[in-house]
N, C-alpha and C positions, 0 to 999 in steps of 0.2 A: 261908646265907640272910640274915643278918644284913651280910654285906659287901654284898651287891648291892643292899639298902635304904638301907646307911647311905653307900657308895661310887660303886658302879655307876651308879644313875638319876639321882643328881644331875648327875653329869659329862655322863650322857647329854642330860639336859634344857638343861644350860649350850651343851653344843655345838649342840644346834638350835637356840635361840636365838638364837645368836652366826650361825650361818649366815642365818637370817631377818633380822636387823638388817644383815647384810651384803649380803644381796640388796636391803632399801630403801635402803641409802645407795646403791648401784650406779645403782638405776632412778633416785633424787632427783639425784643429782650427775654419773652420768658415764653418761649414755644413751647408746646405739649412734647414730650420724649416720643410719646407714642404713634405721633403723627409724622415723624422725622423719616420713617421706613416708608424707601421709593417704592416705586411697582416693581423693581427689578429685585429687592429684597425680602424672600419669602417668610412668611408669617405664621407657615402650617408646622406640624410636627411629621417628619419623616422616618418610618421604621422600614428595619430591613425584613424582607420576607423570610418567614420562615416555615418548614416544610417539617408534616408530622410522618413520620419514619412509619412505615407500614409495611403488608407483605403482596408479595406479586409475583409475577414469571418474568425472567429473563432469559431470551432465547438469541443464542451467540452466535447469529449470522453476520457474515464478514461479506460483503457486498460489494463487487468492483465491476468494473466496465473494460472490457477487452476486443480484441480479435481474433480471427480464425489465422493460421498462418500454417504454411508448408513446413513439413518437418526439414531440417537443414539436411542437406548432401553430405555423405561420408566420401572421406579421400579413399582412391585406390593407389596403395602404396607397393613399390617393389620389393621383393623380399630378399633379394641377392643381388650381389654385385656381378655385374657380366653384361650381354648383348641381347637384346630382342631377339626371339628367336621365330615363335609364331603366334600370329591374332587368331583366336577361336571367336571372337565376335566384335561387332564394330560400333562405331557411336551412335547411340538411337536405341539401342536392342535393348528388348526388356530381359533383365536377367534375375536369378534367385539367388539367394545367400548361398554362397559356396559354388557357384560356378565358375569355371575356368574362363578367366578374361584373354590372358595371353600366358607364354613361360618364357623365362630366362634361362640362356645357355651359359654354364659357369664350366669357368677352364682353371681347373685344379692343377698347378704345376708339380711334376714328379722328383725327387730327387735323382740328380745323375746317378750314371750307371759306370762302375770302373769295372774294365776287362783287360786281359795281358794277351798281347797278341803272340803269333808262332814264333816270332822273332826275340820275344821275350819285352818286348816294349809295353806301356801301359796306354791304355785308352779310355778316353771318356766320354760317352755319348749322352745325351740329353732324349729321354723317352720324350714319347707324345704326352702332354699333359691327359688328365683324367676329364671326360665331357658328363655334366649331369644337368638335369633341366629341372629348374624350381617352377612350379607353377602359380601365379596371381590370382588369387580368387576374388569372389565379391564379396564386398563385406557385408553388405545387406541385400534384401530383395528391392528390384525397383527399376529405376531406366537408366541405363549408362549415358548420361548426359553430357559426358568427355572423355575422350582417350587421346592422350596426347603424344604416346609412342608409335615408330614404326619398326619394320623389322629391320634389324641389325645395329638397333640404336642401344649406345652404351649406358645403363643405369646403374644407380649406387642402392645401398640398403637403406631405405626410407625415403627413396624418392617418391614425390607426388606424381604420378602418371594419368589421372582421370578421376571422375567423382560418378557415384552412383546416386541416383534422389528416389527417396522412399515416395511412394503413394498416399503416405500418411499426413495426418495434419494434427495440429495441437492448438488449445486456446490459450492464448496470453493475456496476460493483464499487469498493469503496474501496481504493487500495494503500497500503503504509507508505512514509513518504517515505524510509527506508533501501533500501527493496526498488527504487526505482530506479536505484541503481548497478549492479543486476543486469539494465538493458534500457536501455544505453546504445547498443546497437546500434539501439533504436528497430524494434520488431517492429512488423509490420502487420497481423497477424491472431492470433487466439488459437482453442481448442479448448473447446468449452463443451458441458456436461451439463446438461441441464434435470432435474430431482428430477421424476419419475414421467412425463417427456416421453419426446420422440423418442430417437434414437442420437443419440451426440454428434457435432456438427456444427462446420465451420470460421464463425467468426464474422470478417467482413471490416473492414476501415476501422478497424482500432484507433486510438484516440487516447487520451491522458492529458492532463486536462485539473485546473485547481486545485479542481473540485468546487464553485465557489461558483453558477455558474449553468450551464444546458445549453449543452453541446459538440456537439450533435446538429442533425440538421436542416437543414445548409447551411453550417454554418460559425459560430461566433461565438457571443455572447449578446447578448441585450437588443433595443432598439427597432431599432438599424442595421441589423442583420443580417436583420431579420423575424423573429426567432426569439421565441416567448414564452416567457419565463422559467418554471423550475420543472423542467428536466430534468433535474436532478442528484437523486442518491440521498437518498432522505430521511435527513435528520441529516448527511450528511456535510460535512465541513469541511475535509477533506483532499484529496489527489491521488484522482482519479477516473479509471478505466478505463471506457471506453466500447467497444464494436463493435457491428457492424450485423449483426441477422440476416436470414438470406436469405430471399427471397421465397417459395422454396417449404416452408421449416419453420415449421409450423406451431405459435403459440406465445400465451401472455396474459399480460397486463400482471401483474405481481406474481408470478408463477411465481420459485421461486427455483433458482439457478444456480451450478454449481461451473465456474471460470474456469482455464484451464491455459494460461499463456502461453510458448512455447518459444524460447530465446534463446540455444540452441546448445550443444553438448556436447563433450566433449576426453576421449578415449581414450588409456590409457598415459601417464598424465602423474602427475607428483608431486603427491602429495593430503597435506595435512594437515587436523586438525581447526580449525575456525573458533576454539575455544578456544583454541587453541595462538598464534594471530596477534593482535596490536596492530594493529587496522585491518582494512577489511574490503576495500577496492577498491583496486587499481591499486599500490597498496605497503603494506607493514605491518611488523612486527618480530616476532621470534621469539626464542625462548632457547635458544643451543644449549648442551647439556650434553655436557662432555669425560669420557675416560677416568675421570680425579680428580673426578668430580662438580663441575668448577667450571663455572659458568653464564659465558656469551658472547652478547652481544645481536646479532642479525644482523637486517641490512636487507635484506627479501626483497622480490620484484615479484610480484604476484598475478594471476592470471589468472580463470576461470569460478568460479562457487561455487553451490553447491544449499542456501545456508542453513545446510548442518550441515559439510560439507567445502568447502576451496577449493583451487583450483590453485596452485602456485606456480611459477613460470616464472623465476625465477632466484633465487641465492643460498643454494640447499640441494642436496643430493646425495642419492640413494638410500641409506639406511642411517644417514644420521645422525641424532641422538637429541635432541630437544629436550622442554621442557616441554610436557605435556600441557595446561596451565593457566598463561597468562602470570601473574606476580605480582600483576598488579593484577583477574585475575580472578574473578568469584564461583565459590564453591565450586558447581559441576556434577559428578554422579557419570558417567562416559561410560558408554555400552553396553560389557557384558562386565565391569564392575567393581561394587564394591557399598562401602558406607560399612560399616568394621569399628568404627568409634567411635572419640572420641580422636582425631578430627581423622584418621585412618589411612583409606587407601581400597587396597582391594587387587582386583586385576584377574585376571580368570581367563587359562590361556595359550590363545595365539592372538588374541588381541585387538589383539596390535600395540603395547601399551602394557607396558613394564618398568617395575620398581618395585627 
């Protein structure tokens, strides 16, 4: 027992202390580089999602939200300089296009007449003026909502003397400037569904205007065309789509409407996501991924787009692999994929996206 206390235990203590000291020296001066990475430093490998080019169908339907609006009133204008002679209808009356509203008495002076009196003197007389009557007609059918002239009132050519409001309606909606690239073929009609209203119907005479003034009621805006301003959607400052509601469809101003403009479709064509293309109309660039993972910039020609996918008409073949997102694209998680954190995106099998 004396040997254990005198020799064995002291030696064991020395060995333990030496091991602890060696461990501390290693941690302080010979740390493992692999252990330096903190929890914020990723240790996995992140790869860009790759899309396999395949065939599909692209239906180019531009969908907008809008509302029903009364068509703008047309101005009643004086057609001659003179005085109002007779009013044929009163304010609030229903009129048809071409109905007589009032007439204007026009007096045209005659040249003085020179005669010789019996005594040989020259006499100059002024004959009475020639009197004609010019009728002012209703510019469109509707209700004469205002008539601002009275009998005997003097008017000049082009003076606005009233307005006629038509019983017709239009559907209007704002369109993004970039969406107009999808309407290069100038469609002339749209399908409209009224919230809480009748079945969807075809809205004709489709136009796209700058939205700063009315584009309906006879074309153009301002006083030159006789359209009373105020037909553009409230608060709109960009392009505005407008189409005419058929006369047999019952609508009311202010109703909400969903507008669908069909601008063509293509079946069994090469289709890629819009996120894979730099450029969205006519031409663009994609990034081809080779078998070794190398990336190659490729110029392609584009066809129809539905806003999510775009048709490629030249530059790619079925089975080619391209980056799902161009290098400058914002991080968007495609359908069938999810964010795994740390910048990694994983996609389900069958999504067409390869990692």
